[in-house]
TORMIDO-876166 format. One line per 4 residues: number of its first residue (from 1); for each residue x negated, y negated, z of C-alpha. Coordinates in steps of 0.5 Angstrom, whole numbers, padded with zeros to 4 digits. Example, Ala and Ser with C-alpha at 12.3 -4.5 7.8 and 13.67 -1.06 7.14 Angstrom:
<atoms>
1) -0025/0009/0016; -0027/0002/0014
</atoms>
This chain:
<atoms>
1) -0131/0236/-0139; -0131/0241/-0145; -0125/0247/-0145; -0127/0255/-0144
5) -0129/0257/-0152; -0124/0260/-0154; -0118/0259/-0150; -0113/0253/-0153
9) -0112/0247/-0148; -0105/0247/-0146; -0100/0241/-0149; -0097/0238/-0143
13) -0090/0238/-0142; -0085/0234/-0138; -0081/0238/-0133; -0075/0240/-0136
17) -0070/0236/-0130; -0075/0229/-0133; -0074/0232/-0140; -0067/0232/-0140
21) -0066/0225/-0136; -0071/0222/-0142; -0066/0224/-0147; -0059/0222/-0143
25) -0063/0216/-0143; -0065/0215/-0149; -0058/0215/-0151; -0054/0211/-0147
29) -0060/0206/-0147; -0059/0206/-0154; -0050/0205/-0154; -0050/0201/-0149
33) -0055/0196/-0153; -0053/0196/-0159; -0046/0194/-0157; -0049/0189/-0152
37) -0053/0185/-0158; -0048/0186/-0163; -0042/0183/-0160; -0047/0178/-0156
41) -0052/0176/-0161; -0048/0177/-0167; -0042/0175/-0165; -0043/0171/-0160
45) -0037/0175/-0155; -0039/0175/-0148; -0034/0179/-0147; -0034/0184/-0152
49) -0041/0185/-0150; -0040/0186/-0143; -0035/0192/-0144; -0039/0194/-0149
53) -0045/0196/-0145; -0041/0198/-0139; -0037/0203/-0142; -0043/0207/-0144
57) -0046/0206/-0138; -0040/0208/-0134; -0039/0214/-0138; -0046/0216/-0139
61) -0050/0214/-0133; -0044/0213/-0128; -0040/0219/-0131; -0043/0226/-0130
65) -0040/0231/-0135; -0043/0237/-0135; -0046/0240/-0142; -0050/0238/-0148
69) -0049/0233/-0151; -0044/0235/-0156; -0040/0238/-0150; -0040/0231/-0147
73) -0038/0228/-0154; -0032/0232/-0155; -0030/0230/-0148; -0031/0224/-0149
77) -0026/0223/-0155; -0020/0224/-0151; -0023/0219/-0145; -0023/0213/-0151
81) -0014/0212/-0150; -0016/0214/-0143; -0020/0208/-0143; -0015/0203/-0147
85) -0009/0204/-0142; -0014/0203/-0136; -0017/0197/-0139; -0010/0194/-0141
89) -0007/0196/-0133; -0013/0193/-0130; -0013/0186/-0134; -0006/0184/-0132
93) -0005/0188/-0125; -0012/0182/-0123; -0006/0177/-0123; -0006/0177/-0116
97) -0010/0181/-0111; -0005/0185/-0108; -0003/0187/-0114; -0010/0189/-0116
101) -0011/0193/-0109; -0004/0197/-0111; -0006/0198/-0118; -0013/0201/-0115
105) -0010/0205/-0110; -0006/0209/-0115; -0011/0209/-0120; -0016/0211/-0116
109) -0012/0217/-0113; -0010/0220/-0120; -0017/0220/-0123; -0020/0223/-0117
113) -0015/0228/-0116; -0016/0230/-0124; -0021/0233/-0122; -0017/0240/-0120
117) -0018/0240/-0128; -0025/0243/-0127; -0032/0240/-0129; -0030/0237/-0134
121) -0024/0232/-0132; -0029/0231/-0125; -0035/0229/-0128; -0031/0223/-0133
125) -0027/0221/-0126; -0033/0216/-0123; -0033/0212/-0131; -0026/0212/-0132
129) -0025/0209/-0125; -0030/0204/-0127; -0026/0202/-0133; -0020/0200/-0128
133) -0024/0197/-0123; -0028/0192/-0128; -0022/0188/-0131; -0019/0188/-0124
137) -0022/0182/-0122; -0022/0175/-0123; -0022/0171/-0129; -0014/0173/-0130
141) -0014/0172/-0137; -0010/0176/-0141; -0011/0173/-0148; -0018/0177/-0148
145) -0015/0183/-0148; -0017/0185/-0155; -0024/0183/-0155; -0024/0188/-0148
149) -0022/0194/-0152; -0025/0192/-0158; -0032/0192/-0153; -0030/0198/-0150
153) -0029/0202/-0156; -0035/0200/-0160; -0039/0203/-0154; -0035/0209/-0153
157) -0036/0210/-0160; -0043/0209/-0160; -0044/0214/-0154; -0041/0219/-0157
161) -0044/0218/-0164; -0051/0218/-0159; -0049/0225/-0155; -0047/0228/-0161
165) -0054/0227/-0166; -0059/0223/-0162; -0064/0228/-0158; -0060/0234/-0158
169) -0060/0239/-0151; -0063/0246/-0151; -0056/0250/-0148; -0056/0249/-0141
173) -0055/0257/-0139; -0051/0263/-0142; -0044/0262/-0143; -0039/0265/-0139
177) -0036/0270/-0144; -0043/0273/-0147; -0044/0274/-0139; -0037/0278/-0139
181) -0039/0280/-0145; -0046/0284/-0142; -0043/0286/-0136; -0037/0290/-0139
185) -0042/0294/-0144; -0045/0296/-0138; -0039/0297/-0135; -0038/0302/-0141
189) -0045/0305/-0141; -0044/0307/-0133; -0038/0309/-0135; -0040/0314/-0141
193) -0046/0317/-0135; -0041/0318/-0130; -0036/0322/-0136; -0042/0327/-0136
197) -0046/0331/-0131; -0049/0329/-0127; -0044/0325/-0126; -0048/0320/-0122
201) -0051/0313/-0123; -0059/0313/-0124; -0063/0307/-0119; -0064/0303/-0126
205) -0057/0302/-0127; -0055/0301/-0121; -0059/0295/-0120; -0057/0293/-0127
209) -0050/0292/-0124; -0052/0289/-0118; -0054/0284/-0123; -0049/0282/-0128
213) -0044/0282/-0123; -0048/0277/-0118; -0049/0273/-0125; -0042/0273/-0126
217) -0042/0269/-0119; -0039/0262/-0121; -0045/0259/-0116; -0050/0262/-0122
221) -0047/0259/-0127; -0048/0253/-0130; -0042/0248/-0129; -0040/0247/-0136
225) -0040/0254/-0137; -0036/0255/-0131; -0028/0257/-0133; -0025/0254/-0128
229) -0020/0249/-0132; -0012/0250/-0132; -0011/0252/-0140; -0010/0259/-0141
233) -0016/0261/-0144; -0020/0259/-0139; -0015/0262/-0133; -0016/0269/-0137
237) -0024/0268/-0138; -0025/0267/-0130; -0020/0274/-0130; -0024/0276/-0134
241) -0030/0276/-0130; -0027/0277/-0124; -0024/0284/-0127; -0030/0285/-0130
245) -0034/0285/-0122; -0029/0289/-0120; -0029/0295/-0125; -0037/0295/-0123
249) -0036/0295/-0116; -0031/0301/-0117; -0035/0305/-0122; -0042/0304/-0117
253) -0038/0308/-0112; -0035/0313/-0116; -0036/0320/-0113; -0038/0325/-0115
257) -0033/0331/-0118; -0032/0335/-0111; -0033/0342/-0114; -0038/0340/-0119
261) -0038/0341/-0128; -0033/0347/-0126; -0028/0342/-0122; -0028/0335/-0127
265) -0020/0336/-0130; -0018/0330/-0134; -0023/0325/-0131; -0028/0325/-0136
269) -0023/0324/-0141; -0020/0318/-0138; -0028/0315/-0137; -0030/0316/-0144
273) -0024/0312/-0145; -0026/0307/-0140; -0033/0307/-0144; -0029/0305/-0150
277) -0025/0300/-0148; -0030/0297/-0145; -0034/0296/-0151; -0029/0294/-0155
281) -0028/0289/-0150; -0035/0287/-0151; -0035/0286/-0158; -0029/0282/-0157
285) -0032/0277/-0153; -0037/0276/-0158; -0033/0274/-0163; -0032/0281/-0167
289) -0024/0283/-0169; -0021/0288/-0165; -0015/0293/-0165; -0014/0295/-0159
293) -0014/0302/-0160; -0019/0303/-0154; -0015/0300/-0150; -0008/0303/-0152
297) -0013/0310/-0151; -0014/0308/-0144; -0007/0307/-0143; -0005/0313/-0145
301) -0011/0317/-0141; -0009/0313/-0135; -0001/0315/-0135; -0003/0322/-0136
305) -0008/0322/-0130; -0003/0318/-0127; 0003/0323/-0128; -0001/0330/-0129
309) 0001/0336/-0124; -0006/0339/-0120; -0002/0344/-0116; -0007/0346/-0110
313) -0012/0339/-0111; -0017/0338/-0106; -0016/0332/-0100; -0023/0331/-0105
317) -0021/0332/-0111; -0015/0327/-0109; -0019/0322/-0107; -0024/0322/-0113
321) -0016/0322/-0117; -0015/0315/-0114; -0022/0313/-0115; -0021/0314/-0122
325) -0016/0310/-0123; -0017/0305/-0120; -0023/0305/-0124; -0018/0305/-0130
329) -0013/0300/-0128; -0019/0295/-0127; -0022/0296/-0134; -0015/0295/-0137
333) -0014/0289/-0134; -0021/0287/-0136; -0019/0288/-0143; -0012/0285/-0142
337) -0015/0278/-0139; -0021/0279/-0145; -0016/0278/-0150; -0012/0272/-0148
341) -0019/0269/-0146; -0020/0270/-0153; -0013/0269/-0157; -0010/0265/-0152
345) -0003/0265/-0153; -0002/0268/-0159; -0005/0276/-0155; 0000/0281/-0155
349) 0005/0280/-0149; 0001/0283/-0143; 0006/0286/-0137; 0008/0281/-0131
353) 0005/0280/-0125; -0003/0279/-0126; -0002/0275/-0132; 0003/0270/-0130
357) 0000/0264/-0134; -0001/0268/-0142; 0006/0265/-0145; 0006/0258/-0141
361) 0004/0251/-0145; -0001/0247/-0142; 0003/0243/-0139; 0006/0248/-0135
365) 0000/0250/-0133; -0003/0243/-0131; 0004/0242/-0127; 0002/0248/-0124
369) -0004/0246/-0121; -0003/0240/-0120; 0003/0241/-0115; 0000/0248/-0112
373) -0006/0242/-0110; 0000/0236/-0108; -0002/0238/-0100; -0007/0235/-0094
377) -0010/0243/-0094; -0013/0241/-0101; -0021/0239/-0101; -0018/0236/-0109
381) -0013/0232/-0105; -0017/0230/-0099; -0022/0227/-0103; -0017/0224/-0108
385) -0014/0221/-0102; -0021/0218/-0099; -0023/0215/-0105; -0017/0212/-0106
389) -0016/0208/-0100; -0024/0206/-0100; -0023/0203/-0107; -0016/0199/-0105
393) -0020/0197/-0098; -0026/0194/-0102; -0022/0192/-0107; -0017/0188/-0102
397) -0024/0185/-0098; -0027/0183/-0105; -0021/0178/-0107; -0019/0176/-0100
401) -0027/0174/-0099; -0027/0172/-0107; -0034/0176/-0107; -0038/0173/-0114
405) -0039/0179/-0117; -0033/0182/-0113; -0033/0189/-0118; -0041/0190/-0115
409) -0037/0192/-0109; -0032/0197/-0111; -0038/0200/-0115; -0042/0201/-0110
413) -0036/0204/-0105; -0035/0208/-0111; -0042/0212/-0112; -0044/0211/-0104
417) -0038/0216/-0102; -0039/0223/-0100; -0035/0229/-0098; -0038/0228/-0091
421) -0040/0223/-0087; -0047/0225/-0085; -0048/0225/-0093; -0044/0219/-0093
425) -0050/0215/-0088; -0056/0218/-0092; -0054/0216/-0099; -0052/0209/-0096
429) -0059/0209/-0092; -0063/0210/-0099; -0058/0206/-0103; -0059/0200/-0098
433) -0067/0201/-0098; -0067/0201/-0106; -0062/0195/-0107; -0067/0191/-0103
437) -0072/0193/-0106; -0070/0191/-0112; -0065/0185/-0111; -0073/0182/-0108
441) -0076/0185/-0115; -0070/0180/-0119; -0070/0174/-0114; -0078/0174/-0116
445) -0077/0174/-0124; -0071/0170/-0124; -0075/0165/-0121; -0081/0166/-0125
449) -0078/0165/-0131; -0071/0162/-0130; -0067/0162/-0136; -0071/0163/-0142
453) -0066/0169/-0144; -0071/0171/-0149; -0075/0175/-0144; -0069/0179/-0141
457) -0066/0181/-0148; -0073/0183/-0149; -0074/0187/-0142; -0067/0190/-0142
461) -0068/0196/-0146; -0075/0199/-0143; -0072/0198/-0136; -0066/0201/-0138
465) -0070/0207/-0141; -0074/0208/-0135; -0068/0207/-0129; -0063/0212/-0132
469) -0070/0216/-0133; -0073/0216/-0126; -0065/0214/-0123; -0062/0222/-0124
473) -0068/0225/-0121; -0072/0221/-0116; -0065/0220/-0113; -0060/0214/-0110
477) -0065/0210/-0108; -0069/0210/-0114; -0062/0209/-0118; -0060/0203/-0114
481) -0067/0200/-0114; -0067/0201/-0123; -0060/0199/-0124; -0059/0192/-0119
485) -0065/0190/-0124; -0062/0192/-0130; -0055/0189/-0129; -0059/0183/-0126
489) -0062/0182/-0134; -0056/0184/-0136; -0052/0178/-0133; -0058/0173/-0134
493) -0056/0174/-0141; -0049/0172/-0140; -0050/0166/-0135; -0054/0161/-0133
497) -0058/0165/-0126; -0062/0164/-0120; -0064/0168/-0115; -0058/0168/-0111
501) -0056/0173/-0116; -0060/0178/-0113; -0057/0176/-0106; -0051/0177/-0109
505) -0052/0184/-0112; -0055/0186/-0105; -0049/0183/-0100; -0044/0186/-0104
509) -0048/0193/-0105; -0047/0192/-0096; -0040/0191/-0096; -0038/0197/-0101
513) -0044/0202/-0097; -0039/0200/-0091; -0033/0201/-0094; -0035/0208/-0096
517) -0039/0209/-0090; -0032/0208/-0086; -0027/0212/-0090; -0033/0217/-0091
521) -0032/0218/-0083; -0025/0217/-0081; -0022/0221/-0088; -0024/0229/-0087
525) -0032/0227/-0085; -0034/0234/-0085; -0032/0235/-0092; -0031/0243/-0094
529) -0035/0246/-0088; -0028/0246/-0084; -0023/0246/-0090; -0026/0252/-0092
533) -0026/0256/-0086; -0019/0254/-0085; -0017/0257/-0091; -0020/0264/-0091
537) -0018/0264/-0085; -0011/0263/-0088; -0012/0267/-0094; -0014/0273/-0090
541) -0008/0272/-0085; -0002/0273/-0091; -0007/0278/-0094; -0007/0282/-0087
545) 0002/0281/-0088; 0001/0283/-0095; -0003/0289/-0093; 0002/0292/-0088
549) 0008/0290/-0093; 0005/0295/-0098; 0003/0300/-0093; 0010/0301/-0090
553) 0014/0300/-0096; 0009/0306/-0099; 0011/0310/-0093; 0018/0308/-0093
557) 0020/0310/-0101; 0025/0307/-0104; 0028/0304/-0110; 0023/0301/-0114
561) 0023/0296/-0120; 0018/0293/-0125; 0019/0286/-0122; 0014/0280/-0124
565) 0009/0281/-0117; 0009/0285/-0110; 0012/0283/-0104; 0008/0277/-0101
569) 0005/0276/-0108; 0006/0269/-0109; 0005/0266/-0102; -0003/0270/-0102
573) -0004/0267/-0109; -0003/0260/-0106; -0008/0261/-0101; -0012/0263/-0105
577) -0012/0259/-0109; -0015/0253/-0103; -0019/0258/-0101; -0023/0258/-0109
581) -0022/0251/-0108; -0025/0250/-0101; -0031/0254/-0103; -0032/0251/-0110
585) -0034/0243/-0107; -0037/0246/-0101; -0042/0249/-0106; -0043/0243/-0109
589) -0045/0240/-0102; -0051/0238/-0102; -0053/0241/-0094; -0048/0246/-0091
593) -0046/0244/-0084; -0047/0251/-0082; -0053/0256/-0080; -0058/0255/-0085
597) -0058/0264/-0085; -0050/0264/-0085; -0049/0272/-0086; -0042/0270/-0088
601) -0040/0272/-0096; -0035/0267/-0098; -0035/0271/-0105; -0034/0277/-0101
605) -0028/0274/-0098; -0025/0271/-0105; -0025/0278/-0108; -0021/0281/-0102
609) -0015/0277/-0103; -0016/0278/-0111; -0017/0286/-0109; -0011/0285/-0105
613) -0006/0283/-0110; -0008/0287/-0115; -0008/0294/-0110; -0001/0291/-0107
617) 0002/0290/-0114; -0001/0297/-0118; 0002/0301/-0111; 0008/0298/-0111
621) 0011/0295/-0117; 0013/0301/-0123; 0013/0300/-0130; 0020/0302/-0131
625) 0025/0303/-0125; 0025/0308/-0120; 0026/0312/-0115; 0020/0314/-0109
629) 0020/0319/-0104; 0018/0317/-0097; 0012/0321/-0096; 0012/0327/-0091
633) 0011/0325/-0083; 0003/0326/-0083; 0001/0322/-0088; 0007/0316/-0087
637) 0003/0316/-0080; -0003/0316/-0082; -0003/0310/-0088; 0001/0306/-0084
641) -0004/0306/-0078; -0009/0304/-0083; -0006/0299/-0086; -0005/0296/-0079
645) -0013/0297/-0078; -0015/0294/-0084; -0010/0288/-0082; -0013/0288/-0076
649) -0019/0287/-0078; -0017/0281/-0083; -0014/0278/-0077; -0019/0279/-0072
653) -0025/0275/-0077; -0018/0270/-0078; -0019/0269/-0072; -0027/0268/-0072
657) -0026/0264/-0078; -0021/0258/-0076; -0024/0252/-0073; -0020/0251/-0068
661) -0022/0252/-0061; -0020/0257/-0059; -0023/0264/-0063; -0026/0270/-0060
665) -0032/0269/-0055; -0035/0276/-0057; -0036/0280/-0064; -0032/0285/-0064
669) -0033/0291/-0069; -0029/0291/-0075; -0031/0296/-0081; -0029/0302/-0082
673) -0035/0306/-0079; -0032/0308/-0072; -0025/0308/-0075; -0024/0316/-0076
677) -0017/0315/-0079; -0020/0314/-0087; -0023/0321/-0087; -0016/0324/-0085
681) -0013/0328/-0090; -0006/0330/-0088; -0003/0338/-0090; 0002/0336/-0095
685) -0002/0328/-0097; 0001/0326/-0105; -0003/0322/-0109; 0000/0315/-0107
689) -0003/0317/-0101; -0010/0318/-0103; -0009/0311/-0107; -0007/0307/-0102
693) -0013/0310/-0097; -0019/0308/-0103; -0015/0301/-0104; -0015/0300/-0096
697) -0022/0303/-0095; -0025/0298/-0100; -0021/0292/-0097; -0024/0294/-0090
701) -0030/0295/-0094; -0030/0287/-0097; -0028/0285/-0089; -0034/0288/-0087
705) -0038/0284/-0093; -0035/0278/-0090; -0038/0278/-0083; -0045/0281/-0086
709) -0044/0288/-0082; -0043/0292/-0089; -0049/0296/-0090
</atoms>
């Protein structure tokens, strides 16, 4: 049939998922088979051939390191010495079952726990586990350690070269620095609009603000671009994004001058300084040099606004004054964090408190990240314990029963164990079905072909190409079926094989799946669902304590010193870290166990923790020692009452989230709409009162967003 005249037929293209899988399949197949054939048929070294093939398969097929090929190659470079250590340990501990199992317990926990370092260490962990599993089985032949190390090194080197230079990947998404730069650029334009009549943002600007703010959410950022690592630059970049979201929100809700253009005061100067600082920050994030002149002007304008006397200012004017100060603080935080993100420890020393990490070295930051998660309430700790116990149990069973090819059992345990019992069950069911189909095909192939290794050698590369293309796209059932055929062709070349090789593969996968299912059921079977609810509830309780302490100290006045943080900062920050890690895992699980239309805004819950920390520090931590007078009686009573109301709202939401079985059965109103004290204007109320009320009202808005009641 002829096409329509004048219309060129479109070229058929692979779907993006298949195209990416094909590129990765070509790389891993080339690296694995070149090393395998080189050592097996070129140097007659089956040991080195085995390790060359499985090193490439482990780090490209089993691991899921995010990013482009070149990004993965950069991640794999430091992995090479780690593989040497793991192969050496596994070789010497394989002398006894108990030593191999104990080593599996320790190695399994350490490698799984390294997921606290971000997506790349987490993605490399399964492949590194295999680098210990493979040599930890008999025969105990430490004299072959050299061959093992050479084979693994060549396999990894070939994989790194293939990832770096063969079939380059398209960039998966916009880099996070560029996303933050766009948000800063938009914030600058919004501040410029708000500095002149009509002192409000139009609908187009508000839509852009919402879009850019939402684009900085971790759930909308490609995994390879998320600033999730413990280092200075990664922490600062995450801080930049959070400050940018806060700044955009503050600008979007900034009220116009109460008296119109005639009563703008010094606010336009501050907003213009915010505009210049935002544009300067966007330029810095895009790689252009910046002297920080705009930020210095903003600091001066902010200080002048904070200290300037405005006799006779109306309550509405004081409210706007407090709102503009919050805008300035958010812009300064964003600019400071961006400079640290770009320049690292070479950036000028910031004020203590928010940027506590700016002068710390990498080992210190790693230690803080690891020690912060060393407890049963951390989902990273839970996952590490779960996988370590499952692998140690599988290694013990394989050793006691002397299963042929017992490492297949551990490989099945490693790949089948999931963070939830339900997900583990569905994974095991699909995997066993796929393995059974693959075993039947393998048994028939081995029975028909016999010991003709030339057939297996010719069939292995195309089969690997298909296996590593369909497996990632079609799911675990296809992956297990194809991988069963791949390992059969590999081992049929290493030693004479019969159809029973397929039987051993099926039995090992069945045993490994059973171990994974048991530990998935016994160890935190609901995954991050309950832990997210519990950790957010704990964070909200800590935030409520901080709110009460802050309003109490604000009302009573007293001596203020420029300490690093406000009271309760450290405990709230730790609770916030636990909640953020639980949320990250919750997002990674295929199906949430909540109702499909869950109205809770978990991002709002996390932002409420950050807003509590920042507001408390802003209100209670001065830049230099000072004596703060107490608030007059009426403002003191009002701010205390409002603080108690906000804390009560946080505690009520906390009780409704905490999965302990005694939560309130009937939802109660937690919002500010029915609480008139937010609009109270006590006579003689000074600026600190309105600054506190502005902060407390924004916290109540966060609480409303958590429950889905914010309009």
